[in-house]
N, C-alpha and C positions, 0 to 999 in steps of 0.2 A: 629640420626633421619633418617628414610627411605626417599628415594628420593621424592616419591609422597607426603609424609607428609611435607617435607621441602618446596615443591612447594606450597602446600595448605597454609602453614604458611606464606610464602612470599606473596601470593595473599591476605590473610587476612590483612597483615600489610599494603601493598600499597593501599588497598581499603579504608583505613582510610582517605586518601587524598581527593578523591571525596566525601566521606561521610561528612567530616567537611566542605568542600567548598560549597556543596549544602545546607547543614543545615544552613549555615550562610547567604544564600540568602533567604530561606523561613522563617527562624525564625525572620528575620528582618521585613519582609513584614507584619506579624501579629502584631509585637510590635511597628510599626512606630508611632502610636498616643501616646503610652506611652513614647517612647523615646523623642518625641516632647515636652511633658510636663516636662520630667525629666531634660532636658538640656535647656529648654526655647528656642527652635529652631523655625525659620521661616519655611514657607512651602518650600522655595527654599533650605534652609539648610537641610531640611528633605529629599528632593529629592536626594541631594548629598550623603546622608548616603548610599543610594542604588547605585546611579550612579558612585560614586567615587570608590567603590569596583569593579564594573564591568569595569570601565575605567582602573584601574591598572591591572586587570586580562587580558583584551584584549591587552594591549600594549606589554606585555612580554611573551605571550603564546608561540609564535614561538621560541623566544630566550630561554625560559625555556626548551623546548624540545631538542634544540641543545646543551644546556649546559650539559644535561644528557649524550648525546653522547660523548662530549669532556672530561668532568671531571669524568664521572662515575655516573650512575643513582642512586646508593645508596647514594653517597655523596650529590648530588643535592637534592634528596628526603629528607634526614635528615636535611640539612640546610633550605630547604623550609618549612618543618614541624616546625622546631625550630622557625623561624621568624613568621610563621603563628600563632603559639601559643603565642609568645611574643606580636605581634601586637593585637591579640584578647584581651589579658589582658590590653593593653594600651587603647583599645576601652572601656573596662569596667571601667577603671580608669578616663576616660575623664570627664571634668567638663564643657566644652564649646563645641558648635557645631564645631568650627574650629579644636579643638583637636581631636574630634571624626572623622571628615571627613579626616583629615590627616592620622590618624591611619587606617581608613578603606581603604584608597588608597593603603597604604603599605601592608595591609592585602591582598588586591587583587593581588598585585605584588607577594607576598609570595605564594599565591595559584597558580599563573601561573608557578611557578617553581616546585612545588611538584606534581600537578595533572598530567602533561604530562608523568611523570615517571611511573604512573600506567599502562597506555596503553603500554608503552615501555617494562615494566616488563612482561606484558601478552604476548607480542610478543616473548620475549626471553625465558620465562619459558614454554610456551605452544605452541610448534611449530607444533604439529599434529592438523589438521583442527577440528576434533571432540573435542579435549581437549580445543582448543582455543575458540571454539564456547561456550562451557560451562563456560569458564572463562569470556568471554565477557557478557554472560548472567548474571553472578554474578555481573559484573560491572553495568549492567542495573538495576538489582534488588537493588543494593546499592543506586543508584540514587532515585529509588522509595521510599525506606525506609527512605532515608535522607529527602525527601520531606515531608513525613508523620511526622517524628520526629520533623522537623523544625516547621511545622505548629502547632503541638500540644504544643511543648515547648514554642513557641512564645506566644501562648494564655495563657498557664499556668503561666509563669513567669510574664506576664503583668497583670494578674488578681489577683493572690495571693500575699500577703505581707510577706516579710522575714526581716531578720536583716538588710540587705542592699536592695536597690531598685531592684525589679525583673528585670528591663530592663538591669541592669548591669550583672546579672547572665546569660543572654543569650550569653554574650561574655565569661564569666569566665568558662562556662561548657566545653569550648574547652581545658582548661588547663589540667584536668586529662586525657582526651583522647589523647591529644598531647604528654604528658609525657609518657604514656604507649606505644604509637606508636613509639616514639623516642627510648625508652629502647628496645623494640622488634626489631626495625630496626638495632640498633647497635649490638644486640646479635644474631639475626637469619638471617638477610637479607644479601645475598652475593652480592658482587660488580660485575657489568657487564663489558664486554669488552669496553675499551675506544677507541674512534676514534680521535686521536690527530690531524688528518688532518682537523677536523671540523673547519670552519672559521665563524666569526661572523660579521654581518653588524651593527656595533655600531651606525653609523650615521643614518642608516635607522630606527633603533629603536627610536633614539632621535627625528627624524623628525616625525615619526608616533605618538609618545606619545604627543609631543607638539601640533601637529595638532588636535588630539583628545581632548586634554584639552582645546584648544582655540575654539573648536566647542561646547563641552558639557557644560562647565561652563557658557558661555554667554546665551545658550538656557535656562538654569535653572535660572540664576540670572537676565536675562533681564526683565522679567515680573515684578518682585518686585521692580526693580530699574527704571522702566519706560523707558527702552531701551535708556540709555545714549549713547553718541557718541562713547565712548571707547568700549562699548559692540559691536556695529556695526563694529568697526575697527577690533576687535578680530575675529568676524565671517568671515569677508573678508580675514583676515590674515590666518585663518584656511583653507579656500579654496585654497589660494595661496600655503600654505605648502603641501596640498594634491597633488596639481599639481606638485610641486617640487619633492615630494616623488615619484610620478609616473615616472617622467623623470629620477630621480636618479636611480630607480630600472631598468629601461630600459637600461640606459647607463652601469650599472654594469653587466647586462646580456650580453651585447655586448662585454664587456671587460673581461668577465669570472672572475669577482670579486665576493666576497661573497655578497649575497643579502638576503633581508628579505622575499620578495614575488616574485615568478617567474611569470611575467606578461604574459608569454605564456599560462598560464592556462585559460586566458580569450578568447582564440581561440575556446574553446569548448562550444557550444550552451547550452547543458544540464547543464553545470556547471554555466554559467551565469544566466540562468533562475532559477536554484536551489538556487543560492545566493540571488536573488531577493525574492524568496519565503521564504528563511531563514530569511532575513531581516524583511519582513513583519510580519511573524508569531511571531518572537521574540519581535518585537516592540509591537505587540498586546498583547502577553502573559504577558510581564513584566509590561506594563502600566496597564493592567487589574488587575493584582495582587495588584498593588499599590492603584489604585483608588477604588477598591472594598473593601479593608480592611478599608480604611479611611471612605468610604461611610457607611459601615455597623456599624463601631464603633462610629464615630463622628456624622454621619447623622442620622442613625436609632437607635443609642444608644444600640446596641447589645454588651454585655460585651466581653472583649478580649478572655476569655476562650471559650465561645460559638462560637465566630468567628473562633478561631483556630480549634475547633472541626468540624465546617462546612467545613473548608479547608482540614481537614483530609479526609473527604469524597472525595474531589477533588483528594487528593493524592492516595487514594485507587483506584479510577477510573483510574487514570494514571498508577498505578502499575499493575493492572489487564490487561489493554489493551496493555501496553508496552511488557509484557510477550507474549501475543498472537501475537503481531505485529512482534516480532523478528523471529517468526517461518515461516512467509510468506512474509516478507519484500522484498526478492529478486524476488519472482514470480509476486507479485502484487503491486509493490512499487508505481506506478502512481495512481492507483485507491484506494489503501489503504491511500495514502496521501490525495487524494480528499475526501475520506470518513471521515477521521479525521478532516480535516479543516471544512467540512460541519457540523459535530457535534458541533464543537466549535462555528461556525456561528449560528447554531440553538439555542445553549444555550444562547448566548449573546442576540439574538432577544427575547427569552422567558424572560430573566431577565429584559430587557427594558420594556416589557409589564407588568411584575409582579410588578415592582417598580414604575409604573405610578401613583400609589396612596400610601398613607402612610400606608395602611393596606396590609399585606402580611403574608404568612405562613413561619415559619422557616423550616418546612419540605420541602416546595416547593423550598426554597433557596438551601437546601442541594441537592435536586434532580437535579436542574440546574447545580450546581457545579460538581456533579457526571458525568453528561453528558459532561460538558466541559473537565474535567480531563480525561474521557474515550477517548474523541476525541484527546486530546493532546498526550496521550500515543501512538496512532496510527501514529501521525505526525512525531515524532522524528526519529525512525529508517528508515521509508520510505523516509523522506526528505534527510537523509544521502545517501541513495542509489540513489535517483534521481539526487542529486547534483554531485556524483562522478562516476556514471556508465560509462561515456564516457572518463574519465580521464585515461591515460595510467598508468601502474604500476610504471613507473619511476618517475611520478609526484605525486604519492599517498601521500607520507609523507608531501610534501609542500602543497598539496591541503587540506589535513586534518587540517594542521595548519592554513591556510587561512580561512577555514570553521569555525573553532573554534573562530578565531579572529573576523570574521564577526558576529558570534552569540553573543558574549559578547558586541560588539560595538552596535549592533542593540538593545540589551536589555537596554543599557544605553540611547540610543536615545528614546526608548519607554517611559522610566521613565521621561526623560527630556522634550520631546515634548508633548506627550499625557497627561502626568502628569501635565505639566505646563498649558495646556489648561483647564484641570479639575479645577485647582486652580484659573485660570483666570476667568472662568465662575462663580465659587463659590464666588470669591471676599471676602468681609468681612462679608457676610451673614452666619447665623448659623441655619436657620430654616430647617426643614425636607424637605420642598418643594424646597429650594435652593440646598440642597445636591442631591435630586432626579434629578433636572434639570441639574446639573453639571455632575452627573454620566451618565445620558442619552446622553448628548451631546458628552462626551468623548467616550462613548460606541458606538455611531453611527460612529465615526471615526474608531474605532477598527473593527466594522462590515464592513465598506468600505474596510479596509485593507485586511480582510479575503476574501471578494468578489473578489478583484483583484487577490489574491492568487489563488483562484479557477480558474479564467480565465487563469492565467499563467500555472497552472498544465495541463489544457486541451490543451494547446499549445505544450506540450511535446509529443514526439512520444512514442508509446508503445514498450518498450524494456525490455526483461528479463535479469537480470544482476546477477553477482556473487559478494558476499560480501567480498571475500578473499582479493581483491586488496585494500580495504579501510584501511587495517591494515598492509599493507606491506610497507617497506621502499624502 
């Protein structure tokens, strides 16, 4: 096989990791009401189906990247893909909410080990700037395709009936792709150079994971359990653990010991503001995807297939704008970010107005979703540039890991907090007006989050940046 062909083959193989991991986020969003009926889950258990995956993903992202450096990226990719495929099947075989949520948590952990190897392989295989830019464009296109596939299949399998319940198939479809990816990786993927000097902060990973679990689970379960004392204790304990984690990382930095997060990154103003923007937009986006699909299916009684197709429009808008955005992200990152967030804000405002009565047009819904997705596609690349533009190259790898961890954590918080408020306002009611009221209340919070994001963006200085440092170690 020629060198260029082998590089292309390797790229196609490792792109299956972000493809599957993103499909499993979007396919779940559309299928959530069907899953709820299939395993007789409560609203809180339903939130955990999404948040548990994101929680496992966030906790081990940095460690997953470093594991690839230490043990070899091919080996870690293969084991990550193997366990992702296995846990996907366990999700499909689950009979109780507890079984499903445990499997989803470990599915998220598996994703955190396989996905970082994709960017690492792009760095190794495509060292020329032009070739790397094309490879990263393929990475971005893969995310857009995964979004569209996930939305479509989530609606398709939720609506049509098969020999086994359709919601189980949304997990089993990972099996053939996973097997093909594993076979191709074993056959065609070459191992990268190992850095045996890489050290791991095991205690830091444990502290961060326990802190996140103690924060997210009480936020989800508290409402249904009427905030018992032990829930409050867990929340306070999570804050204590975050404080201990911060002090632990600071001490390890001073003693030159392996650490999970280099707290020196927080000295850079752009990075801090970028992380706040990141947290807000991902809280908004993931909470919106949850509440909107429940609102459309359970409240407005739009069938899952039609709901999935509506969100395909959202995915198409995201795909088109993300391709456009990557071409100009470095030059206009601040204003591109502001433009994207403003489009998302406009879409949510229009949706609140459209759903103020029981009558609305499906075409209008698709139009607002297209505007929202188009704005979201402009946000992602420019947000990365805004967040990392002042970070020195020597911190780029650590900063990217922290950025990704914040992203997944914020996603879980959005599902937990805004999703919990939506269910709290809805209560036991099932009328259309009750769903409209709950959707509007939760969306007002999302609108407030995006408005604050716009204010933070305006506080950033105008700086033209290079994207090369973002992918350098």
